[in-house]
Backbone as a ProteinNet text record, in pm:
[ID]
protein_1_A
[PRIMARY]
MATIRPRLLAVSLAIAVVVSAVGALVWANAVGSDRRANNNDSVVLDQPGVEAFPDAGITNPDMEGDVLPVANLFDRAGDAVSTADLLGDDPLVLNFWFSTCAPCRKELPDFADV
[TERTIARY]
13390.7	13263	13191.8	13132	13058	12926	12887.1	12759.6	12649.4	12532.9	12417.6	12361.3	12342.3	12288.4	12145.3	12046.5	11907.6	11861.1	11905.5	11862.1	11915.5	12041.5	12099.5	12028.1	11996.5	11924.5	11785.3	11712.6	11578.6	11581.2	11675.7	11686.3	11723	11814.7	11853.9	11735.6	11658.2	11540.4	11436	11414.4	11318.1	11362.7	11490.3	11542	11524.4	11552	11537.5	11392.2	11298.2	11156.3	11114.9	11158.4	11122.6	11181.7	11308.1	11372.1	11302.6	11264.6	11194.2	11057.6	10984.6	10851.6	10861.2	10957.2	10973.5	11014.1	11103.1	11142.9	11026.6	10942.2	10825.9	10728	10707.2	10617.6	10671.9	10801.4	10861.9	10851.9	10880.3	10873	10729.4	10632.2	10492.1	10443.7	10482.8	10443.6	10507.6	10633.5	10702.3	10638.4	10609.7	10547.2	10405	10330.3	10193.2	10186.3	10278.8	10276.2	10314.2	10404.8	10438.9	10318.6	10244	10125.7	10018.2	10000.7	9899.6	9941.5	10070	10117.7	10104	10120.1	10112.1	9972.4	9873.7	9737.7	9647.8	9705.6	9626.8	9553.1	9588.4	9526.8	9412.6	9366.8	9258.7	9123	9023	8886.9	8801.1	8724.2	8635.1	8494.9	8438.2	8304.8	8204.5	8141.2	8040.5	7912	7877	7758.9	7800.5	7775.4	7817.9	7761.5	7848.8	7807.1	7794.7	7819.3	7800.3	7931.3	8042.6	8171	8234.1	8306.7	8378.9	8523.7	8584.7	8725.7	8808.2	8925.9	9004.9	9044.5	9075.4	9117.1	9011.9	8886.2	8777.2	8802.8	8777.8	8797.7	8936.1	9025.2	9159.7	9166.1	9212.6	9221.3	9366.7	9386.3	9520.8	9573.2	9704.3	9760.9	9743.7	9757	9747.7	9851.6	9809	9898.1	9906.9	10021.5	10040.1	9999	9950.3	9912.6	9813.6	9774.8	9679.6	9539.3	9443.2	9303.4	9261.2	9169.1	9118.5	9062.9	9113.4	9064.2	8917.3	8847.9	8707.2	8700.3	8630.3	8612.1	8477.6	8422.2	8297.8	8329.9	8277.9	8292.5	8155.2	8149.6	8022.9	8002.6	7882.3	7851.1	7803.9	7766.5	7726.2	7602.6	7518.3	7397.8	7426.2	7549.4	7585.2	7560.4	7519.2	7494.3	7625.7	7638.7	7759.5	7761.6	7878.8	7899.8	8023.3	8011.6	8124.8	8208.4	8339	8425.7	8406.7	8361.3	8335.6	8223.7	8129.3	8020	8066	8181.9	8229.8	8305.8	8358	8437.9	8348	8395	8318.2	8388.3	8312.3	8369.8	8388.2	8315.2	8326	8450.7	8505.4	8622.1	8586.7	8680.8	8663.1	8771.7	8733.5	8827.8	8818.8	8931.1	8938.7	9017.4	8955.1	9018.3	9047.4	9174.8	9215.9	9248.6	9189.3	9209.3	9213.3	9255.1	9262.1	9193.4	9123.5	9037.2	9112.5	9239.8	9314.8	9401.2	9386.7	9462.6	9388.5	9448.6	9381.2	9349.4	9442.9	9405.9	9296.9	9297.8	9193.3	9056.5	9049.3	8922.1	8875.1	8967.9	8931.6	8870.3	8918.2	8870	8745.5	8710.8	8597.1	8464.8	8432.8	8305.7	8297.8	8413.2	8413.2	8383.4	8442.5	8414.5	8268.5	8213.2	8072.8	7981.6	8014.9	7933	7933.6	8050.4	8060.8	7992.7
4710.4	4649.9	4735.1	4672.1	4743.9	4793.2	4909.5	4963	4922.6	4903.8	4866.1	4994.5	4993.9	5110.1	5078.4	5119.9	5085.1	5140.5	5258.6	5317.8	5235.3	5193.6	5111.6	4976.6	4918.8	4791.9	4805.7	4911.2	4934.1	4957.4	5038.8	5065.5	4937.8	4859.5	4734.2	4637.9	4627.5	4540.1	4590.2	4720.4	4775.8	4748.8	4764.8	4737.6	4588.9	4501.5	4357.7	4321.4	4382.7	4355.5	4402.3	4522.6	4575.6	4488.9	4451.2	4367.2	4231.8	4173.8	4045.4	4057.6	4164.8	4183.9	4201.3	4280.8	4301.7	4170.2	4095.8	3966	3869.3	3867.1	3778.5	3816.7	3946.2	3990.1	3953.8	3973.8	3938.8	3788.8	3709.7	3565	3519.6	3574.7	3536.8	3571.2	3685.9	3722.8	3632.3	3595.5	3506.8	3369.2	3314.8	3182	3187.5	3291.1	3302.9	3314.9	3388.4	3403	3271.7	3192.6	3061.8	2969.7	2972	2886.5	2928.5	3060.5	3105.5	3072.3	3080.8	3051.6	2904.4	2816.4	2672.6	2617.6	2701.5	2655.2	2666.7	2664.9	2679.1	2553.6	2439.6	2314.9	2272.2	2359.1	2320.8	2357.6	2282.9	2307.5	2327.8	2432.9	2458.8	2414.8	2324	2273.8	2348.8	2450.2	2525.3	2445.5	2372.3	2287.3	2149.1	2046.1	1911.4	1872.9	1819	1767.4	1871.1	1998	2102.2	2136.4	2138.9	2178.8	2063.9	2096.3	1996.6	1992.4	1877.3	1866.5	1934	1989.7	2064.5	1983.4	1855.9	1774.7	1668.4	1712.6	1619.8	1548.6	1420.8	1343.4	1280.7	1317.7	1260.2	1162.6	1042.6	943.4	922.6	873.5	843	721.2	715.1	593.5	476.4	355.9	238.2	248.5	220.9	232.5	99.5	76.9	-44.6	-18	-119	-104.5	-211.3	-204.3	-300.1	-244.5	-332.9	-295.1	-264.8	-172.6	-139.8	-265.1	-302.5	-425.4	-412.4	-523.5	-524.6	-524.6	-424.6	-412.5	-346.5	-369	-302.6	-179	-65.6	60.9	100.8	193.3	234.8	383.5	421.5	563.6	623.2	751.3	819.8	757.7	696.2	633.7	495.8	446.5	315.8	203.1	235.4	134.5	90.7	-39	-91.9	-58.5	-17.1	11.9	-66	-148.5	-227	-143.6	-156.3	-84.8	-136.2	-259.2	-312.1	-233.9	-179.8	-101.5	37.3	81.9	215.4	220.2	107.4	104.3	112.9	185	199.6	293.6	354.4	443	586	622.6	757.8	771	892.7	911.5	880.8	826	791.9	860.4	934.1	1002.5	939.4	888.6	836.9	938.8	994.2	1097.3	1040	1025.1	975.6	1095.9	1101.8	1218.1	1174.6	1267.4	1243.7	1359	1333	1433.8	1553.8	1540.7	1654.5	1721.8	1683.6	1745.3	1871	1988.8	2115.4	2127.8	2098.7	2106.1	2006.6	1889.5	1789.4	1843.6	1901.9	1956.7	2069.9	2147.2	2260.8	2214.8	2103.8	2059.6	1971	1918.3	1827.6	1890	2016	2072.1	2078	2102	2104.1	1966.5	1863.6	1728.1	1693.1	1733.6	1705	1774	1895.7	1966.6	1897.3	1846.3	1781.2	1646.9
3326.5	3297	3193.5	3099.9	2996.3	3053.5	3010.7	3057	2959.9	3013.7	2930.9	2870.6	2743.7	2674.5	2630.2	2710	2678.2	2544.6	2508.8	2381.7	2264.9	2270.1	2164	2154.1	2269.1	2269.8	2208.7	2245.2	2192.5	2042	1995.5	1851.1	1776.1	1830.9	1766.1	1755.2	1862.1	1858.4	1758.6	1751.6	1656.4	1513.1	1484.6	1349.6	1315.5	1412.3	1388.6	1359.8	1429.4	1405.8	1268	1228	1096.2	985.4	997.4	895.4	887	1000.7	1000.2	934.2	963.4	903.3	753	707.5	562.2	495.2	557.2	501.9	493.2	595.7	594.7	484.6	463.2	355.3	218	197.9	69.3	45	146.4	132.8	105.6	178.7	160.8	20.7	-32.7	-168.9	-272.1	-250.4	-345.3	-345.8	-229	-220.4	-276	-245.4	-294.5	-444.8	-505.9	-652	-719.2	-658.2	-713.5	-709.1	-599.6	-589.1	-688.3	-704.7	-800.4	-943.5	-973.9	-1109.8	-1143.2	-1044.4	-1068	-1051.7	-1035.5	-1008.4	-1131.5	-1251.3	-1372.4	-1411.6	-1353.5	-1395	-1303.1	-1215.3	-1126.2	-1187.1	-1146.8	-1191.5	-1066.4	-1065.4	-953.5	-993.6	-916.6	-945.8	-859.6	-917.7	-844.2	-828.8	-933.9	-930.6	-979.5	-901	-940.3	-1077.3	-1160.5	-1289.8	-1399.2	-1370.4	-1471.2	-1542	-1471.6	-1527.8	-1605.3	-1709.7	-1787.3	-1739.7	-1750	-1714	-1822.3	-1787.7	-1884.8	-2007.6	-1991.1	-2103.5	-2132.1	-2147.5	-2174.8	-2307.1	-2311.6	-2433.3	-2439.7	-2351.4	-2349.9	-2233	-2259.5	-2154.2	-2113.9	-1996	-1949.4	-2023.3	-2041.2	-2101.2	-2004.7	-2058.3	-1973.8	-1863.2	-1741.8	-1627.9	-1555.9	-1499.3	-1420.6	-1278.2	-1211.9	-1072.1	-1032.2	-909.1	-856	-866.4	-885.8	-887.1	-742.6	-727.8	-596	-530.3	-412.8	-348.5	-307.8	-312.4	-273.1	-120.9	-69.5	75.8	100.2	215.6	253.1	335.4	291.6	361.8	412.1	504.7	560.6	539.2	493.2	474.1	606.6	601.3	725.5	789.9	710.3	763.5	821.8	804	855.3	757.3	633.3	531.6	467.5	441.1	378.4	230.2	181.6	39.6	-2.2	-104.3	-152.5	-249.4	-240.2	-333.4	-476.4	-491.6	-625.1	-694.8	-617.1	-674.7	-718.5	-671	-703.6	-835.7	-879.1	-1002.4	-1123.9	-1225.4	-1348.6	-1443.5	-1535.2	-1634.9	-1582.8	-1479	-1425	-1338	-1328.8	-1240.1	-1096.1	-1024.6	-884.2	-803.5	-700.8	-613.6	-475.9	-428.1	-292.6	-212	-110.2	-30	109.1	139.3	270.2	357	474.5	560.5	705.2	790.4	934.2	1003	1109.2	1171.1	1225.9	1260.4	1314	1207.8	1082.6	972.8	928.3	950.4	917.4	767.7	675.2	534.3	495.1	559	531.8	572.4	691.9	739.9	650	596.2	511.8	379.7	324.2	193.7	202.4	318.4	332	287	322	272.8	120.6	53.3	-92.1	-150.5	-89.6	-135.8	-111	0.2	30.4	-69.3	-110.9	-208.8	-344.6	-384.4	-515.2	-509.9
[MASK]
++++++++++++++++++++++++++++++++++++++++++++++++++++++++++++++++++++++++++++++++++++++++++++++++++++++++++++++++++

């Protein structure tokens, strides 16, 4: 029967923990640098209406698709707002979210500020 070697087991577990921690740090730094490198096209709006879009004056090419259907939505006060009233020359952002979505909850205060 093989004997249990507690010292060998403890050292093996300690090495596994250290290797896992170093691997997690390397992976987190690699993923974080990729996200920071690909985030050059974002605009932070500190004050609504003050910042310019990066490609101001450039419009999108004609795109195919359906027009936003006319529907009545309700604001926080319970007043009806028609989607037809939202269409115009200004950019329109429709944000679909779910109450238990953590990234959705994180971005909602930013949308409210803008």
